[in-house]
C-alpha positions in Angstrom: -17.2 56.1 -11.7 -20.1 56.0 -14.2 -20.9 59.7 -14.0 -17.3 60.6 -14.2 -17.0 58.4 -17.3 -20.1 59.9 -18.9 -18.9 63.4 -18.2 -15.6 62.6 -19.9 -17.4 61.1 -22.9 -19.6 64.2 -23.2 -16.5 66.3 -23.1 -14.9 64.4 -25.9 -18.0 64.8 -28.0 -18.2 68.5 -27.4 -14.5 69.1 -28.2 -14.5 66.8 -31.3 -13.2 68.4 -34.4 -15.1 67.0 -36.2 -15.3 63.6 -34.6 -13.7 61.7 -31.7 -13.3 57.9 -31.5 -13.3 56.5 -27.9 -12.0 52.9 -27.5 -13.0 50.7 -24.6 -10.9 47.7 -24.0 -10.5 45.2 -21.1 -10.8 41.4 -20.5 -13.9 39.5 -21.5 -16.8 40.0 -19.1 -15.8 43.4 -17.6 -18.9 45.2 -19.0 -17.3 46.9 -22.0 -20.3 46.7 -24.3 -22.8 47.8 -21.6 -20.6 50.7 -20.7 -20.2 51.7 -24.4 -24.0 51.8 -24.8 -24.4 53.8 -21.6 -21.9 56.4 -22.8 -23.5 56.6 -26.2 -26.9 57.2 -24.5 -25.5 59.8 -22.2 -24.0 61.8 -25.1 -27.2 61.5 -27.1 -29.2 62.8 -24.2 -27.2 66.0 -24.1 -26.2 66.6 -27.8 -29.0 64.9 -29.8 -30.0 61.4 -31.0 -27.4 61.2 -33.8 -24.5 62.8 -31.8 -22.9 59.4 -30.8 -22.7 55.9 -32.2 -21.8 52.4 -31.0 -19.3 50.4 -33.0 -18.5 47.0 -31.5 -15.3 45.2 -32.5 -17.2 41.9 -32.0 -19.1 42.6 -35.2 -15.8 41.5 -36.9 -15.8 38.0 -35.3 -15.2 35.4 -38.1 -18.3 33.4 -38.7 -18.6 29.9 -37.3 -18.2 28.5 -40.8 -14.8 30.3 -41.2 -13.7 29.2 -37.8 -14.5 25.6 -38.6 -12.6 25.9 -41.8 -9.6 27.3 -39.9 -9.9 24.8 -37.1 -10.3 27.6 -34.5 -13.9 27.2 -33.3 -12.7 26.0 -29.9 -10.8 29.3 -29.4 -13.4 31.7 -30.6 -12.6 35.2 -29.3 -8.8 34.9 -29.6 -7.1 37.7 -31.6 -6.8 35.6 -34.8 -10.5 34.8 -34.9 -11.4 38.3 -35.9 -11.3 40.1 -39.2 -8.9 42.8 -37.9 -8.3 44.2 -41.4 -12.0 44.8 -41.8 -12.2 46.5 -38.4 -9.3 48.7 -39.2 -10.9 49.7 -42.6 -14.1 50.7 -40.8 -12.3 52.7 -38.2 -10.3 54.6 -40.9 -13.6 55.3 -42.8 -15.2 56.6 -39.6 -12.5 59.1 -38.7 -14.0 61.5 -41.3 -17.8 62.0 -41.4 -19.5 61.1 -44.6 -22.6 62.5 -46.3 -24.7 59.5 -45.4 -24.9 56.9 -42.6 -22.3 54.2 -42.3 -23.8 50.8 -41.3 -21.7 48.6 -39.1 -21.9 45.0 -37.9 -22.6 43.7 -34.4 -22.4 40.2 -32.8 -25.6 38.3 -31.9 -25.0 36.1 -28.8 -28.2 34.1 -29.4 -27.1 33.2 -32.9 -23.4 33.1 -31.9 -22.6 34.9 -35.2 -21.8 38.4 -36.5 -24.8 40.2 -37.9 -24.4 42.9 -40.7 -25.6 46.4 -40.4 -27.2 46.2 -36.9 -25.7 49.5 -35.9 -25.3 52.8 -37.8 -23.2 55.9 -37.6 -25.0 59.1 -38.6 -22.9 61.7 -40.5 -23.5 64.1 -37.6 -22.0 61.8 -35.0 -19.4 63.6 -33.0 -18.4 60.6 -30.8 -18.0 57.0 -31.8 -17.6 54.5 -28.9 -16.0 51.3 -30.0 -15.1 48.4 -27.7 -13.4 45.1 -27.8 -10.7 43.0 -26.2 -7.7 43.9 -28.3 -7.9 47.6 -28.9 -4.6 48.2 -27.1 -2.9 44.9 -28.2 0.6 45.3 -29.7 0.4 42.5 -32.3 0.7 43.3 -36.0 -2.4 45.0 -37.3 -4.0 45.2 -33.9 -1.4 47.8 -32.9 -2.7 50.0 -35.7 -6.1 50.2 -34.0 -4.9 52.4 -31.2 -3.5 55.0 -33.6 -7.1 55.6 -34.8 -8.5 56.2 -31.3 -8.7 59.6 -29.7 -8.5 57.9 -26.2 -8.3 54.3 -25.1 -10.0 53.4 -21.8 -9.3 50.1 -19.9 -12.5 48.7 -18.4 -11.8 46.6 -15.3 -13.6 44.6 -12.6 -12.7 41.7 -10.4 -11.9 38.3 -11.8 -14.8 36.8 -9.7 -17.3 39.1 -11.3 -15.9 38.6 -14.7 -16.1 34.8 -14.6 -19.6 34.8 -13.1 -20.7 36.9 -16.1 -18.8 34.8 -18.6 -20.3 31.5 -17.3 -23.8 33.1 -17.3 -23.2 34.2 -20.9 -22.3 30.6 -21.9 -25.3 29.2 -20.1 -27.6 31.7 -21.8 -26.1 30.5 -25.1 -27.2 27.0 -24.5 -24.1 25.3 -22.9 -24.6 23.1 -19.9 -22.9 24.1 -16.6 -19.8 21.9 -17.1 -19.3 23.0 -20.7 -19.8 26.6 -19.8 -17.2 26.5 -17.1 -14.8 24.6 -19.4 -15.2 27.2 -22.1 -14.4 30.1 -19.7 -11.4 28.3 -18.3 -10.0 27.3 -21.8 -10.8 30.3 -23.9 -12.0 33.4 -22.0 -9.5 33.1 -19.2 -6.6 32.9 -21.7 -7.9 35.8 -23.7 -8.3 37.8 -20.5 -4.8 37.3 -19.4 -3.5 38.6 -22.7 -5.7 41.7 -22.5 -4.6 42.5 -18.9 -1.1 43.0 -20.2 -2.3 46.0 -22.3 -3.6 48.0 -19.4 -0.6 50.3 -19.2 -1.0 51.3 -22.8 -4.4 52.8 -22.1 -5.1 56.5 -21.3 -7.7 55.9 -18.5 -9.0 53.1 -16.3 -12.7 52.6 -15.5 -13.4 50.1 -12.7 -16.9 48.6 -12.6 -18.5 46.5 -9.9 -21.8 44.9 -9.2 -23.3 48.1 -8.0 -22.9 49.7 -11.5 -25.6 47.4 -12.9 -24.5 47.7 -16.5 -23.9 44.1 -17.6 
């Protein structure tokens, strides 16, 4: 499955005129970000170091200060806890190459905050790989995201693998075992069920398992 996906990504890059945007969506914990980085590396290996770029939707998480102000810190990761307008503006900007690099934000899991300008898109990038939970969502504003994507792939794995990864993520972020599991059950699980409903809107399904060793 990984080689098939890499081959498809390379094909998108080669055929881009002048640039393609590949979106990866799927529930939390499926391995979207790891797969996105893998595909970028595969395209760069064939077409050059600036031929592909990684643009994570998670860079548009609202800061913890804003979530506290809105009273939404306990549901961080839900659709309304992102700056979707900012994400849309970036995608629109990236659909046409510019003369210079475009700097894009990422999310730092150690800080639990978005970080500005961690990633960049070179003007020669032929493929942009962006990933996030809600790329195929049909809510207002979110539905506009899919119109900017050349293809939208749904990344899937078993619920058992996903929840193992999500609990490990929360433990690594400093939560205790009980708090980690409670967070996954309260927030990640609800978000995941919403994302599962968008599978039929995607153009391709990529199924990952433990043997893929990406996340």
